[in-house]
Structure formats: structure tokens, C-alpha cells
C-alpha positions as CSV (number, residue, x, y, z in Angstrom):
1,M,111.2,99.9,90.6
2,T,112.9,100.4,94.0
3,A,114.1,97.9,96.6
4,T,111.9,99.2,99.4
5,H,109.9,96.5,101.1
6,P,106.2,96.9,100.9
7,A,104.3,97.5,104.1
8,V,103.0,94.0,103.9
9,I,100.8,92.3,106.5
10,R,102.1,88.9,107.6
11,H,99.7,86.1,108.4
12,T,99.7,82.4,109.3
13,S,97.3,80.0,107.4
14,R,95.3,77.4,109.1
15,R,97.9,74.9,108.1
16,G,100.6,77.0,109.7
17,L,102.0,78.5,106.5
18,H,103.4,82.0,106.9
19,Y,102.5,84.4,104.1
20,G,102.5,88.0,103.2
21,H,99.3,89.7,102.0
22,D,99.2,93.2,100.6
23,G,97.4,95.4,98.2
24,T,93.9,95.4,96.6
25,G,92.5,94.2,93.3
26,P,93.1,91.0,91.4
27,A,95.2,88.4,93.3
28,V,98.7,87.3,92.3
29,V,100.4,84.5,94.3
30,L,104.2,84.4,94.2
31,V,105.8,81.1,95.0
32,H,109.6,81.1,95.7
33,G,112.2,78.6,94.7
34,W,114.3,76.0,96.5
35,C,116.0,77.3,99.7
36,L,114.7,80.8,99.0
37,N,111.7,82.5,100.7
38,R,109.1,85.1,100.0
39,Q,111.7,87.9,100.3
40,V,113.0,87.0,96.8
41,W,109.8,88.6,95.4
42,M,110.3,92.0,97.0
43,Y,110.7,93.9,93.8
44,L,107.9,92.3,92.0
45,E,105.7,92.4,95.0
46,Q,106.1,96.1,95.4
47,A,105.5,96.8,91.7
48,L,102.3,94.8,91.6
49,V,100.9,96.3,94.8
50,A,101.6,99.8,93.4
51,G,99.8,98.8,90.2
52,G,96.6,97.9,92.1
53,R,97.0,94.2,92.6
54,T,96.6,92.0,95.7
55,V,99.9,90.1,96.3
56,I,100.1,86.9,98.4
57,T,103.6,85.6,99.1
58,P,103.8,82.4,101.0
59,D,106.8,80.9,102.6
60,L,106.6,77.2,101.6
61,A,106.7,74.7,104.4
62,G,110.3,74.3,105.7
63,Y,111.5,77.7,104.3
64,G,111.6,81.3,105.5
65,Q,109.1,82.0,108.3
66,S,107.5,78.6,107.7
67,A,110.7,76.8,108.7
68,G,108.9,75.4,111.8
69,L,106.7,73.3,109.5
70,A,107.8,69.8,108.5
71,P,109.3,69.9,105.0
72,R,106.9,68.5,102.5
73,T,108.0,65.4,100.5
74,S,106.4,66.1,97.2
75,L,105.4,69.0,95.0
76,P,101.6,68.1,95.2
77,D,102.0,68.4,99.0
78,H,103.4,71.9,98.7
79,A,100.7,72.7,96.1
80,S,98.0,71.4,98.5
81,D,99.2,73.9,101.1
82,L,98.9,76.6,98.5
83,T,95.4,75.8,97.2
84,D,94.1,75.4,100.8
85,L,95.4,78.9,101.4
86,L,93.4,80.2,98.4
87,D,90.3,78.4,99.8
88,E,90.9,79.9,103.2
89,L,91.2,83.4,101.8
90,D,88.3,82.9,99.4
91,V,90.5,84.0,96.5
92,E,89.1,83.7,93.0
93,R,90.9,83.5,89.6
94,A,94.4,84.0,91.2
95,V,97.4,84.3,88.9
96,L,100.0,81.8,90.3
97,V,103.6,82.7,89.6
98,G,106.3,80.2,90.6
99,F,110.1,80.4,90.3
100,A,112.0,77.2,89.7
101,F,111.0,74.8,92.5
102,G,107.9,77.1,92.9
103,A,107.1,76.6,89.2
104,G,107.0,72.9,89.9
105,V,104.7,73.6,92.8
106,I,102.1,75.6,90.8
107,C,102.1,73.0,88.0
108,S,101.5,70.1,90.4
109,A,98.2,71.1,92.1
110,E,95.2,68.8,92.1
111,D,92.7,71.7,92.3
112,Y,92.7,74.7,90.0
113,R,89.2,76.0,90.8
114,R,90.5,79.3,92.2
115,V,93.2,79.8,89.6
116,G,92.9,82.1,86.6
117,A,96.4,81.6,85.0
118,L,99.8,80.1,85.6
119,V,103.2,81.8,85.1
120,S,106.1,79.3,85.4
121,V,109.5,80.9,85.6
122,A,112.6,78.8,85.0
123,I,110.9,75.5,85.7
124,P,113.5,72.9,86.6
125,S,114.3,69.5,85.1
126,A,116.1,66.6,86.8
127,S,117.8,65.6,83.6
128,T,119.7,69.0,83.5
129,A,121.1,69.1,87.0
130,P,123.6,66.9,89.0
131,Y,121.3,66.4,91.9
132,D,123.0,63.2,93.1
133,R,126.4,65.0,93.4
134,M,124.8,68.0,95.0
135,R,123.5,65.9,97.9
136,G,127.0,64.9,98.8
137,A,128.3,68.4,98.6
138,I,125.4,69.7,100.8
139,G,126.0,67.0,103.4
140,K,129.7,67.8,103.5
141,D,129.4,71.6,103.9
142,W,125.9,73.1,103.6
143,P,126.9,76.7,104.5
144,R,129.5,76.7,101.8
145,F,127.2,75.1,99.2
146,A,124.5,77.6,100.1
147,A,126.8,80.6,99.5
148,R,128.0,79.2,96.2
149,S,124.5,78.4,95.1
150,A,123.4,82.0,95.7
151,Q,126.2,83.3,93.5
152,A,125.5,80.8,90.8
153,I,122.0,81.9,90.1
154,V,122.8,85.6,89.4
155,P,125.3,87.1,86.9
156,A,128.9,87.8,88.0
157,E,128.3,91.6,87.8
158,T,125.5,91.4,90.5
159,S,126.3,93.5,93.5
160,A,128.1,91.9,96.4
161,E,125.3,93.1,98.6
162,T,122.7,91.2,96.6
163,K,124.8,88.1,96.5
164,D,125.3,88.3,100.3
165,W,121.5,88.8,100.7
166,L,120.8,85.7,98.7
167,S,123.6,83.7,100.5
168,R,121.9,84.5,103.8
169,M,118.6,83.4,102.5
170,F,119.9,80.1,101.3
171,G,121.9,79.5,104.5
172,A,118.9,80.2,106.7
173,T,117.3,77.0,105.3
174,S,117.8,74.0,107.5
175,L,119.8,71.1,106.3
176,G,116.7,68.9,106.5
177,A,114.6,71.2,104.4
178,A,117.3,71.6,101.9
179,L,117.7,67.9,101.5
180,A,113.9,67.3,101.3
181,G,113.6,69.8,98.6
182,L,116.6,68.4,96.7
183,E,115.0,64.9,96.8
184,I,111.9,66.4,95.2
185,L,113.9,68.1,92.5
186,R,115.9,64.9,91.9
187,L,112.7,63.1,90.8
188,F,111.0,66.0,89.0
189,E,110.8,66.0,85.3
190,P,108.2,68.5,83.9
191,A,107.6,66.2,80.9
192,D,106.1,63.7,83.4
193,L,103.5,66.2,84.7
194,V,99.9,65.3,84.2
195,K,98.3,68.6,83.2
196,G,95.6,69.3,85.7
197,W,94.9,72.9,84.8
198,D,92.5,74.4,82.2
199,V,93.7,78.0,82.4
200,P,96.3,80.0,80.4
201,A,99.8,78.9,81.2
202,Y,103.0,80.9,80.4
203,F,106.5,79.4,80.6
204,V,109.1,82.1,81.2
205,H,112.8,81.6,80.9
206,G,116.0,83.5,80.7
207,S,117.6,83.1,77.3
208,G,121.0,82.1,78.7
209,D,120.0,80.5,81.9
210,P,123.2,78.6,83.0
211,I,121.3,76.3,85.5
212,V,118.3,75.1,83.5
213,P,118.3,75.4,79.7
214,A,115.6,77.6,78.2
215,A,114.6,74.6,76.1
216,V,112.9,73.0,79.1
217,S,110.3,75.8,79.3
218,Q,110.0,75.8,75.5
219,E,109.1,72.1,75.6
220,C,106.7,72.6,78.4
221,A,104.8,75.3,76.4
222,Q,104.6,72.9,73.5
223,R,103.6,69.9,75.5
224,F,100.9,71.6,77.6
225,G,99.6,74.1,75.1
226,G,101.0,77.1,76.9
227,Q,103.0,80.1,75.7
228,Y,106.7,80.4,75.9
229,V,108.1,83.8,76.9
230,E,111.9,84.3,76.7
231,V,113.6,87.1,78.7
232,P,117.0,88.3,77.6
233,S,119.1,87.2,80.6
234,Q,122.2,85.2,81.4
235,A,120.8,84.4,84.9
236,H,118.8,81.7,86.4
237,L,117.2,84.0,89.0
238,V,115.6,86.1,86.2
239,V,113.1,87.6,88.7
240,I,116.0,89.6,90.2
241,D,118.2,90.0,87.1
242,Q,115.4,91.2,84.9
243,K,112.8,92.4,87.4
244,E,111.2,95.0,85.2
245,A,110.7,92.5,82.3
246,V,109.2,89.9,84.7
247,Y,106.9,92.5,86.2
248,K,105.6,93.4,82.7
249,I,105.0,89.7,81.9
250,V,103.0,89.1,85.1
251,E,101.1,92.4,84.7
252,D,100.2,91.5,81.1
253,V,98.9,88.1,82.3
254,V,96.8,89.7,85.0
255,T,95.4,92.3,82.5
256,A,94.6,89.6,80.0
257,G,92.5,87.8,82.7
258,L,90.5,91.0,83.2
259,R,90.1,91.8,79.5
260,T,87.0,89.6,79.0
261,L,85.1,91.6,81.6
262,A,86.3,94.9,80.0
263,E,85.2,93.7,76.6
264,V,81.8,92.7,77.9
265,A,81.4,96.1,79.5
266,E,82.2,97.8,76.3
267,L,80.0,95.6,74.1
268,V,76.9,96.0,76.2
269,G,77.5,99.6,77.0
270,L,77.5,99.2,80.8
271,C,79.0,102.7,81.0
272,R,75.4,103.9,80.6
273,L,74.4,102.3,83.9
274,A,74.2,104.5,87.0
275,Q,75.0,101.6,89.4
276,A,77.3,98.6,89.4
277,V,76.1,95.3,88.3
278,Q,76.7,92.5,90.8
279,V,76.8,88.8,90.1
280,D,77.4,85.9,92.4
281,Q,80.2,84.5,90.2
282,R,82.2,86.0,87.4
283,D,81.2,83.1,85.2
284,A,77.5,83.9,85.7
285,L,78.1,87.1,83.8
286,L,80.2,85.5,81.2
287,G,77.8,82.6,80.9
288,A,75.8,84.5,78.3
289,A,75.7,83.5,74.7
290,D,79.0,82.0,73.5
291,Q,78.9,84.1,70.3
292,A,76.7,87.0,71.3
293,V,77.5,90.5,70.2
294,V,75.5,93.5,71.3
295,P,75.7,96.7,69.2
296,Q,77.5,99.6,70.7
297,G,74.3,101.5,70.9
298,G,73.1,99.2,73.7
299,Q,70.3,97.5,71.8
300,G,69.8,93.8,72.5
301,P,67.6,91.7,70.3
302,G,64.1,93.0,71.0
303,H,65.1,94.9,74.2
304,D,66.7,98.2,75.2
305,L,69.6,98.0,77.6
306,A,68.3,100.8,79.9
307,D,64.7,99.5,80.1
308,G,64.3,95.8,80.3
309,P,61.0,93.9,80.6
310,D,61.0,94.2,84.4
311,G,61.5,98.0,84.3
312,P,64.4,100.5,84.3
313,G,67.7,99.2,85.4
314,D,67.6,95.7,83.9
315,V,70.8,94.7,82.2
316,F,71.6,92.5,79.2
317,V,75.0,90.9,79.0
318,A,76.7,89.0,76.2
319,R,79.7,86.8,76.2
320,R,82.4,87.5,73.7
321,G,82.7,84.4,71.5
322,D,85.1,83.3,68.9
323,E,83.6,85.7,66.3
324,A,82.7,88.6,68.6
325,G,85.5,90.7,67.2
326,S,84.3,90.2,63.7
327,G,80.7,90.9,64.0
328,G,79.4,87.5,64.9
329,R,75.7,87.1,65.9
330,G,74.2,85.5,68.9
331,H,71.8,86.1,71.8
332,V,71.9,88.0,75.0
333,E,71.1,86.9,78.5
334,E,69.1,89.1,80.8
335,V,70.3,89.8,84.3
336,T,67.9,91.8,86.4
337,R,69.0,94.2,89.1
338,H,66.9,92.1,91.6
339,A,68.6,88.8,90.6
340,A,72.0,90.4,91.0
341,A,71.3,92.0,94.3
342,D,72.8,89.1,96.4
343,G,76.0,89.0,94.3
344,R,79.5,89.7,95.6
345,E,81.5,90.7,92.6
346,H,81.2,94.2,91.1
347,V,81.5,94.0,87.3
348,V,81.8,97.8,87.0
349,R,83.4,99.7,89.8
């Protein structure tokens, strides 16, 4: 994984949010932390794009190239900007990845219709940080505080160049945006979140994070029915300190979201089809029997895969249910080529 910046195309959303957009394939949205910006994701962004993923990297309002926007006063307000961007781009089943403040953002949305999974990295907790004292230090000497904060989130052995890069990123944030974000953090306790998502959630944390204890993410995973993933790291900014490990976690999450489609394709023998099957929505395909299993030979109950009742080319699909892997029985749902002709999503490419 190199430090080269991807040849990303920069855009502005209808709300004025600046964001990067690069790559093709399943969408991953990377949401930066407090007083950082989209550049902090450069390593992960490049790796995901190289692996065949679409990567969207917004600068939250008040930060980075979105500094001209009024700082938001709550995490739901930031999250609303994010979900509106997904609507604008017509993104489906995006994997949202948020670091620290950004983790709070992705867990505070009111609308998860376009989200396929959440990856929270080092989610913060007001009870573990001296935010009241921080406000005084910021007001006294923000450039100094910014530089010291940049050094605190990475290990001592981090290169001087990387520390300088992070210091400049922090320092480029306006005092107003820094204080607005700090006020949000001062009131944020993840235990108080009302779970609004019904998708897989992963809570990632560095084992020796000196800023936010790993126990915060562990408790979130338990409270919200998610999965805790610990990365061996003594840094808060684990996305830089352990970039390869974080990439593998995110890539595994993306792949897990695609696995259902792959299993369906294997179960019903779609490899025998000469053309792609198109459906209007992914769930239309997976809306077949909850416990259906089609033998590998391609035979559905009473019908042959290649020749359905409406002629050659009809397709039978089955949803993998709880017992699909152990030979459970169910029914199949017919999807004709004509019915799928107006669809947008290629199940087999």
C-alpha cells in the first residue's frame, strides 16, 4: 500500500459538501474525524479503489474543502448531509466507515435505506476525554493545540513528515469549526445512541488506544448487537498506524455484503446462463423463499433452470435461508427474462 494519492474526481453535493469520488464497484463511504479531512483516508482510499470499489470521501461541513459551510451543531445534522449525498448519487447498500467523530456521524443517521453495513473505528466517548479543559486550551492557542493533538493520535515513532502533515490538517480547521465539533463531542456518549440501523455493524478499535479506551467499542458491540474487532495498535489514529489491517477489515465487510449474491448464483447455477439477469432491486432477487435451496444441477421443484414455463431463458432464484448451508428445503421464485428487462442491477456480470 503506497502513499500515492488516487486520481480522484472532486465534486460538490447539492448541499455544498465537497467530496471525492473514485473507482467502480460496491460503494464505500469514508467519514473523517474531528478537525481532519478526507485526506486522512488516502491509503485506504487507494487500496479500495485498486481492489475494485467505489470510494466516496466527503469533507464534513466546516472541514477541509467544505470549510466554507457553516459548522453543523449535531451529529445527526452531519449524518443528514451524508445520507442526502447517498440519495443524490443514487448509491445502494453503501458501507459507511467512520473514524472517531466520523464514527459518531455514521451511527447517528435517521435514514439507513441506502446503507449496507457500518464500520465504526475508535468511536469516542465524552466520559473518557477532558473536553471542558480542551475548550480552554483551544481558545488560548489553537495552532499549538492543533499541532499537539496531531502528535497525540499517532505513536511516537511515526515519521516527522506524517506528524507535520497531520498538524497542518488540524491547523487548517477554523477555530469556529473546531469549537463546534468539540461541543458535539462533549455531549456525545455512544451508550445514549438510539440504534436506527438494521444492518451489520462492526466496532473497530486499537488495542492500546491512548485517547479512547478500546472498551468503548467493545461495549458498543455488545449494546447494539454488532461485532467488535480489535487491531493491535498503540495509536488512536489506527487508520494510519495500521492501514493494512484496517483495509482488510473494510474489504472483508464489503465482501460479506456481496456474499449473499454469490451464494445465490452458485445455488441456482446462474453460471449456466448466457446473459446477465437484471432485477430492479437487489432485494427483489433475494426476496425468494427464506429457506429455499436449489440443487447444484439447476433443477427447481418441477422446473428446469434453463427452460422455464415461458420458454428458454427463464430463471429461478432462491434465497439462502438459515438452513441453506445444511440442506434445508423450500421453494423457488420464478423471474422471467421479460420481467427483469427493465431492471438496473446486474446480478451476474
